[in-house]
C-alpha positions as CSV (number, residue, x, y, z in Angstrom):
1,M,122.2,87.9,126.3
2,I,122.7,87.3,130.3
3,R,124.1,84.0,131.2
4,L,123.7,82.8,134.5
5,L,126.9,80.5,134.9
6,D,125.7,77.4,137.5
7,V,128.4,76.3,139.7
8,N,130.9,74.5,138.1
9,A,130.8,76.0,134.8
10,L,131.4,80.0,137.1
11,V,134.2,77.4,139.0
12,A,135.7,76.3,135.2
13,L,135.6,80.5,134.6
14,G,137.4,81.8,137.7
15,F,139.9,78.9,138.5
16,S,142.2,78.3,135.5
17,Q,142.9,74.6,137.2
18,H,140.0,73.8,136.5
19,E,140.1,70.3,134.2
20,H,137.1,72.0,131.6
21,H,139.0,75.8,132.4
22,D,140.2,76.2,128.2
23,R,136.4,75.2,127.4
24,V,134.9,77.3,129.0
25,S,137.3,80.8,128.0
26,R,137.0,79.5,124.3
27,W,133.3,79.5,124.7
28,V,133.3,82.6,126.5
29,A,136.1,83.8,123.7
30,G,133.5,83.6,120.7
31,L,130.3,85.1,122.9
32,P,128.9,88.4,121.7
33,E,130.9,91.1,123.2
34,K,127.4,91.9,124.2
35,D,126.5,89.3,126.3
36,S,127.4,89.1,130.0
37,F,127.5,86.9,133.1
38,A,125.3,86.6,136.1
39,T,126.1,85.4,139.6
40,C,123.7,84.3,142.6
41,S,123.7,83.5,146.1
42,I,124.2,80.2,145.1
43,T,126.3,80.1,143.0
44,E,129.1,82.9,144.4
45,L,128.8,80.5,147.5
46,G,129.5,76.9,145.6
47,F,131.9,78.5,144.3
48,V,134.0,79.8,147.2
49,R,133.1,76.3,149.0
50,I,134.8,74.1,145.7
51,L,137.5,75.5,145.4
52,N,138.0,75.6,149.8
53,Q,137.1,71.3,149.7
54,V,138.0,69.9,146.7
55,P,141.3,67.7,147.5
56,Q,143.5,69.0,144.4
57,Y,142.9,72.7,145.3
58,R,142.0,73.3,148.6
59,V,141.7,77.8,148.4
60,P,141.3,79.0,151.1
61,I,138.2,80.9,152.4
62,R,139.1,85.2,152.1
63,D,141.1,83.7,148.9
64,A,138.4,81.9,146.5
65,C,136.0,84.9,148.2
66,E,138.4,87.3,146.4
67,L,138.4,85.2,143.4
68,I,135.1,85.8,142.5
69,S,135.6,89.4,143.2
70,R,137.8,89.7,141.2
71,L,136.0,87.6,138.7
72,R,132.7,89.6,138.9
73,K,134.7,93.1,138.1
74,N,136.1,91.6,134.9
75,R,136.3,94.6,132.2
76,K,136.0,92.3,129.5
77,R,132.6,91.2,130.3
78,R,130.5,92.6,132.7
79,F,128.7,89.8,135.4
80,D,125.8,91.5,137.1
81,F,124.3,89.9,140.4
82,I,120.9,88.0,140.7
83,P,119.1,88.2,143.4
84,D,117.7,85.3,145.5
85,D,113.6,85.6,145.2
86,H,112.9,81.5,144.8
87,G,112.1,79.2,147.0
88,A,110.8,76.0,146.4
89,A,107.7,76.0,145.3
90,E,108.9,77.5,142.1
91,L,110.9,74.2,141.7
92,P,110.0,73.0,137.6
93,A,107.9,69.5,137.2
94,W,111.0,67.2,136.4
95,V,112.7,67.8,139.7
96,K,112.1,64.3,140.9
97,T,115.7,63.6,142.8
98,G,117.0,66.0,145.5
99,K,120.2,65.8,143.3
100,Q,118.3,67.5,140.7
101,T,116.8,70.5,143.0
102,T,119.7,73.4,142.5
103,D,119.3,72.9,138.9
104,G,115.8,73.3,138.7
105,H,116.3,76.3,141.1
106,L,118.9,78.0,138.9
107,L,117.3,77.6,135.2
108,E,114.0,79.1,137.0
109,L,115.9,81.9,138.7
110,A,117.5,82.5,135.7
111,K,113.7,82.8,133.5
112,A,112.4,85.1,135.8
113,H,115.0,87.5,135.3
114,G,115.4,87.7,131.8
115,A,119.3,85.5,131.9
116,E,119.9,81.9,130.6
117,L,121.3,79.6,133.2
118,A,124.6,78.0,131.3
119,T,126.1,75.0,132.3
120,L,128.3,72.1,131.4
121,D,126.0,69.1,132.7
122,E,124.1,67.6,130.4
123,G,120.4,67.3,130.5
124,I,118.6,69.5,132.1
125,P,115.6,70.7,129.9
126,G,115.8,74.3,129.0
127,A,119.2,75.0,130.2
128,F,122.1,76.0,127.9
129,Q,125.1,73.4,127.7
130,I,128.4,75.3,127.0
131,P,129.5,73.0,124.6
């Protein structure tokens, strides 16, 4: 199974100071070895933005870019990069507010590439919520 990690799940996995780092790490440790992960432009850019902008983190941009690069090169789990080839026309019908657009976009992008969107968020129809 390929799992596209949304921004929050990606930050939680790649940044040990995140409040859900242990939760996501335990979930990853319990997955079959053949499972892999994926990122895309939105999730990688969101990772960098959050690490730089959140006051308690304030990671410099270059350092955040290096951190996501090291995470993707992890030898324990394969990380693929999904090219973002979807536009607004592919948003699912359940997207009704601006806050739902990225979730809907990532869900459809994952499905189009044979992956599953993995998230810490509740209420994304069709996504896998990390326990």
